[in-house]
C-alpha positions as CSV (number, residue, x, y, z in Angstrom):
1,X,7.8,239.1,127.5
2,X,9.1,235.7,128.4
3,X,9.4,234.5,132.0
4,X,12.9,234.1,133.4
5,X,12.4,230.3,133.6
6,X,11.7,230.0,129.8
7,X,14.7,232.1,129.0
8,X,16.9,230.0,131.2
9,X,15.5,226.8,129.6
10,X,16.0,228.1,126.1
11,X,19.6,229.0,127.0
12,X,20.3,225.5,128.3
13,X,18.8,224.0,125.1
14,X,20.8,226.3,122.8
15,X,24.0,225.5,124.8
16,X,23.4,221.7,124.5
17,X,22.7,222.1,120.8
18,X,25.9,224.1,120.4
19,X,27.9,221.4,122.3
20,X,26.3,218.6,120.2
21,X,27.1,220.3,116.9
22,X,30.7,221.4,117.6
23,X,31.8,218.6,119.9
24,X,30.1,215.6,118.3
25,X,28.6,216.2,114.9
26,X,31.4,218.3,113.3
27,X,34.3,216.1,114.3
28,X,32.4,213.0,113.0
29,X,31.8,214.9,109.7
30,X,35.4,215.9,109.4
31,X,36.7,212.4,110.2
32,X,34.4,210.8,107.7
33,X,35.5,213.2,105.0
34,X,39.1,212.5,105.8
35,X,38.7,208.7,105.8
36,X,36.9,208.8,102.4
37,X,39.6,211.0,100.9
38,X,42.3,208.6,102.2
39,X,40.4,205.6,100.8
40,X,40.1,207.3,97.4
41,X,43.9,208.0,97.4
42,X,44.6,204.4,98.4
43,X,42.4,203.1,95.5
44,X,44.1,205.5,93.0
45,X,47.6,204.3,94.2
46,X,46.5,200.7,93.8
47,X,45.3,201.3,90.3
48,X,48.5,203.1,89.3
49,X,50.6,200.4,90.9
50,X,48.9,197.6,89.0
51,X,49.6,199.1,85.6
52,X,53.3,200.3,85.6
53,X,53.5,200.6,81.8
54,X,50.6,203.1,81.6
55,X,51.9,205.0,84.6
56,X,55.3,205.5,83.1
57,X,53.8,206.9,79.8
58,X,50.9,208.9,81.1
59,X,52.2,210.5,84.3
60,X,55.4,212.5,84.4
61,X,57.7,211.8,87.2
62,X,57.7,214.4,89.9
63,X,60.7,215.5,91.7
64,X,64.4,214.9,91.0
65,X,65.4,211.5,89.6
66,X,67.4,209.4,92.0
67,X,71.1,209.3,91.2
68,X,72.7,206.0,90.4
69,X,75.5,205.0,92.7
70,X,78.9,205.3,90.9
71,X,81.0,202.3,91.0
72,X,84.1,203.0,93.1
73,X,87.2,201.1,94.1
74,X,87.0,199.4,97.4
75,X,88.1,201.5,100.3
76,X,91.4,200.6,101.9
77,X,91.6,201.6,105.5
78,X,95.3,200.5,105.8
79,X,96.6,202.9,103.2
80,X,98.3,202.3,99.9
81,X,100.3,199.1,99.5
82,X,103.9,199.5,98.5
83,X,105.8,196.5,97.3
84,X,109.3,196.6,99.0
85,X,112.3,194.7,97.7
86,X,114.5,192.9,100.1
87,X,118.0,194.3,100.6
88,X,120.7,191.7,100.6
């Protein structure tokens, strides 16, 4: 059987290893993975942006197409103009 001091020392080492893995190594790993994915997405967007002809023929547009604004008469805030005749 192990002496109490060895068990205590082993517990401290395991605790420090646990803290290192979950508070230092794992966040760095996740952040690196996320940055690499964002960099890949940025490169893909740049490649698609540089070749608009190919993008329009190879990739279907996603989502609804934006509506074109309908030409409308200018808004009159004073109301409708009525031409009055002078009474003599």
